[in-house]
C-alpha positions as CSV (number, residue, x, y, z in Angstrom):
1,M,-5.8,13.8,-21.3
2,I,-9.0,15.0,-19.6
3,K,-10.6,18.1,-21.1
4,K,-12.4,20.6,-18.9
5,K,-15.4,23.0,-19.1
6,T,-18.2,21.9,-21.3
7,K,-22.0,21.8,-21.0
8,D,-22.2,18.0,-20.4
9,K,-19.8,17.4,-17.6
10,I,-19.3,15.4,-14.4
11,N,-17.1,17.4,-12.0
12,N,-15.5,19.2,-15.0
13,Y,-14.8,16.0,-16.9
14,I,-16.1,15.8,-20.5
15,I,-18.3,12.7,-20.7
16,K,-19.4,12.7,-24.3
17,A,-15.9,12.4,-25.8
18,M,-14.3,10.2,-23.2
19,T,-13.3,6.7,-24.0
20,T,-13.5,3.9,-21.4
21,T,-9.7,4.3,-20.7
22,E,-10.2,8.0,-20.0
23,I,-13.2,7.3,-17.8
24,L,-11.2,4.7,-15.8
25,G,-8.5,7.3,-15.3
26,A,-11.1,9.7,-14.0
27,I,-12.5,7.1,-11.6
28,K,-9.0,6.3,-10.3
29,E,-8.4,10.0,-9.6
30,Q,-11.7,10.2,-7.7
31,V,-10.8,7.0,-5.7
32,E,-7.6,8.7,-4.7
33,V,-9.5,11.8,-3.5
34,L,-12.0,9.6,-1.6
35,E,-9.2,7.7,0.2
36,L,-7.3,10.9,1.1
37,E,-10.4,12.8,2.3
38,N,-11.9,9.9,4.2
39,S,-8.8,9.5,6.3
40,K,-9.3,13.0,7.7
41,S,-11.7,13.8,10.5
42,S,-13.1,17.2,9.6
43,K,-16.6,17.8,8.4
44,A,-15.4,19.4,5.2
45,A,-13.1,16.5,4.4
46,R,-16.0,14.1,4.9
47,G,-18.1,16.2,2.5
48,R,-15.3,16.1,-0.1
49,A,-15.2,12.3,0.4
50,R,-18.9,12.0,-0.2
51,R,-18.7,14.2,-3.3
52,A,-15.9,12.0,-4.7
53,A,-18.0,8.9,-4.0
54,N,-20.9,10.5,-6.0
55,E,-18.6,11.3,-8.9
56,I,-17.4,7.7,-9.0
57,K,-21.0,6.6,-9.2
58,K,-21.7,9.0,-12.1
59,L,-18.5,8.0,-13.9
60,S,-19.3,4.3,-13.4
61,A,-22.7,4.7,-15.1
62,E,-21.0,6.6,-18.0
63,F,-18.4,3.8,-18.2
64,K,-21.2,1.3,-18.7
65,K,-22.8,3.3,-21.5
66,T,-19.5,4.0,-23.3
67,S,-18.4,0.4,-23.0
68,L,-21.5,-0.9,-24.6
69,A,-21.2,1.7,-27.4
70,E,-17.6,0.7,-28.0
71,D,-18.6,-2.9,-28.2
72,K,-21.3,-2.2,-30.8
73,A,-18.9,-0.2,-33.0
């Protein structure tokens, strides 16, 4: 479903060829990571939680762009 390793990527997710459905799936995966890592108390886990939050932010911006493009098409 989600391809890996291209030049334009967000945490190894292809962003140019993704549809809104695929972006939503990637956001859901990052939310799961955020919930799991935030429940832990170590510094490393908190760092992983912050990284997941940043990825959600980036994917959300891409979702907006893709959604507008799909509406125009």
